[in-house]
Structures are given as structure tokens and as C-alpha cells.
N, C-alpha and C positions, 0 to 999 in steps of 0.2 A: 522982632518976637522972632526964637524959638519957635518952627514950627515942629508938631509932634504927629509924625507919620502912623499913620493906624490900616491894620489889615484886618478884616471882618468876616469870619468865619462864623455862616448858619447856614441849616441844609433850606430854608424858606428864601424863594428869591423873590418873596412882597418883603418880607421883614429885612433882608438886605439894602434891598432899595431903598426903605423907610428911611435907615437907620443912616445912609449914605446921603439923601437929602435932606438930613437934621444936622449929621454935624457937618457938614463941608457948610453948611451955613454959618458955623462957629468961627472966629477968628484965631488961628492957630493949630487948628488942626484938618490936619488932611488925610482922606482915605485913599491908601497907594495901591490896593487889591482887596478881591473880595473873593471869597472861598466857600464852596459844597458844604467842606466835608473837613474834618478834623484832619485828616491825613495829606490833604488839600493843602489848607491852611499851613501843615509842618514843609510841607514842599517851597510854597510862596515867599515861607521866613527866612528858609537856607535863599530862597533868590533878591531877596528885596532886603532885610534886614528892620523888618517896622520897629518903634518903638513900644509899640501898645499892641496886643492882639487882645479883643473884641468877640471873645469864645463863645459858642453857645455850648452847653452843657451835652446835647446832643442824646434826650435822654431817649429808651430805656437801654443803649445799648453802651451809652457814657464815653462816646471817642473823642469828646470833648477833654474829658482828662486824659485822657494816653495821651492825644493830640498836644496837650499842653505841658507834660514831661516830657515828650521828648524837646520839644523847642527851646523850655529852659534850662536841659540840660545841653543843649547848644549853644546856645544863648543867654545866658544867665541873667543878664543887662536887660533883656527884653520884659516887658511887665505884663501878665496875662490877665485882665477881667473878664468873670465871668458870667454871663446872661441867661440865663434860664427862667424853661417855664415851673417848674420847680422849687420853690424855695423851704426845702424840707431840712430835715437837721444831717441825714445821711449824702447829700447833695454838697451842702456846702463845707461838710467836716471834707469830703475827697476833694471839691475846690482845691481846699487850703492845704490840704495833704500834697495836692499835687505842684501846689505853688503859689496860684491865684493868688493878686492882690487885694483883689475885691470880690462882690459878688451881687449880682443884683438879680429881681424879676422881672420878666418882658412887660409882668403889668405896671412898672414902675412909669412914669410921669416922663417924655421927653429930659427935661431940664433937669432931673435925677441922673439920667445917664450920663449929660454933656459934664456936670459935675464930678461922677464917678470916672470919669476917662480923666479930667484933669488933676482931680487929686493922686489918680493913681503915676498919672505919669509923672509927675512930679516927689515920684519914690514915698507917696502915704497911703492908706488903708482905707479900703471906702467896702461898707456893707448898708445895703437898704434899711434905712430903718426900721421897718417894721422888721426886719427877723436878727434885729439884737437879741432879743431872747432865746433865739435857735444858738446864736453864737455863746449867748450866756450857758446856756444847756451842756454843749458841747465841751466849755473849760471847766465848768463845776458841775459834774449830774449831781440829780439829785444823791441823798446821804442812803446809803442802801441800796443803790439800784445798780446793779455788774452790769458788767459787760459781757454782751453775748460771743459764746462761741461761733465762730464760723458754721460746726454742725449746727448749733443748738439755731441759728439764723436758719437755712436754711431748712431744718424742721417747720420753723416757723411761719417760712415763705410758703411752702406745701400748705401747710394745714388752712391758713389763710386764705388759699384756694380753693377749700372745700374738699382736699382731697384725704381719706379714710387712714388710720394709723398702718393698715396691711399693705394700702395704695402706696405710701411713703416707706415704708419698709422696702417695700420691692423696688423702690426708684432709688433708694439711697442703699438698697443693698446691707441693711441692718436689718435686724429681728425685731417684730410687733413691739416687744417689750423694750425694746432699747427706747421706740420711737416714745412711748407713752414715761420712759423714763426721764426724756428729754422735753416732754411737754410737761410735768412735771416740775421740773426743774423751770420751766419758763414761764410759768406762771408764779413759783412761786420769787426768781429774780423781778419781776415786772409789778409784780402785787396786780394781776390779775384772774378772771374767774372763770372766763366761759372762751368758746371761739370766736364770739362776735368781736369783744374787748382788744383780743388776739389781732387779729382783722382791723381793726381802725388803729391798733398799734402801728401793724407793718406799715399801713399808709401814710400817714401819719411821719412815720420814721423815712420813705421817700424808697423801702423793699419793695411796693405794690406802685407799678403805675398807673394814672390814677387816667385810667382810657375806659 
């Protein structure tokens, strides 16, 4: 039986140790190294050339995404399986755009992690079952729901953080009137009516960390 060489990348030592203990009990799987950050994972991939990298998204800075891009650019045959505390649409989208072949949330059972590792290492794609709706949303957005521009997304986040139009205008170096225009467009595009609903939307889409 061919052994799949795995590199673990997570900033929590306890999580890495638990994953190692679980994976190394499974036949055909071997953890060859562990990394505490995305950039360390890149360095170890160059040194060890693992078959699969189990990569923590590392929110909110998202350096797991950048590390995955670096790894797959240099080693396109390496498989990346993303593991995260977050299961929102934005995290899934970023992971898939970076080239990940699977996405798991850390609350999933150990059996599912092992299954995902085997599926992805065999050139398959794996998404946690309860994230199927998130993926469907990404591939087939609701009719009439337009994508936000980068500026609208910036305004949305600042509004959700409780900043006033004047504060947003000062931070983004635009006029308060322009902020109000963006606010109006956001409400119309997202079919929302108040700041509370905008805040809930921002959290659900992963624009705000759940801290």
C-alpha cells in the first residue's frame, strides 16, 4: 500500500498533536512534518515535498490562503485540504480559489477528517456535508443578488463595525454623501433594510471575525 505523506499546518500546538495522533493510527497515512504558520508550511513543502498539506485557514489574517497559493504554484501535484474554524461562504470561496481540493470545519468528527484526507489524496474533492449549501450558494447565487464591489464591501464592514457615515468617509477618504450612496446600493443589492441585518450578513459571509 502506498503511504500518503502529510504535512500539518496549524497555529495551535494542541490541534496539531491531536491530528497527528489521529492520522498516524490510520493505515497508509504518515505525518512527515508539522508547521505553526502558513509560511513555515511553504518552507517545509519545499524541503519534504509532501503528497498532501492539511492547512489551517488561520483567520482572520488568512495566511493559509496565501501559503496554499505559494505551495500549489511551485508544486501543482500537491493536494491542499483546508481546515478551519469557519464555515462561511467567503472562507470556502477563498480556499477553492487558492486551489484547495477540500474544506473541513474543525467541529467535524475525526472519521470525516480521515475520509477527506483519503478522498483528496486520491485526486478527489471533499467538502463537509453541512457545507454543501454554502458551495451551492457560491456556484449558483440567488437570482437578483449582485456581487459587491470592493468599495461596497469595505463600506459594509465599517458599517457593521458601528462606524458612522462621517467616520467611514474619513477612513476611506471619500465624502459622506458617497458613503450614503454605497449604503443605499448595499441595501438594494442585498435586500436588507437596516444596520442590524447588514451586520448579520457580514458575519455570515465571513467579513467580520466571530470573536
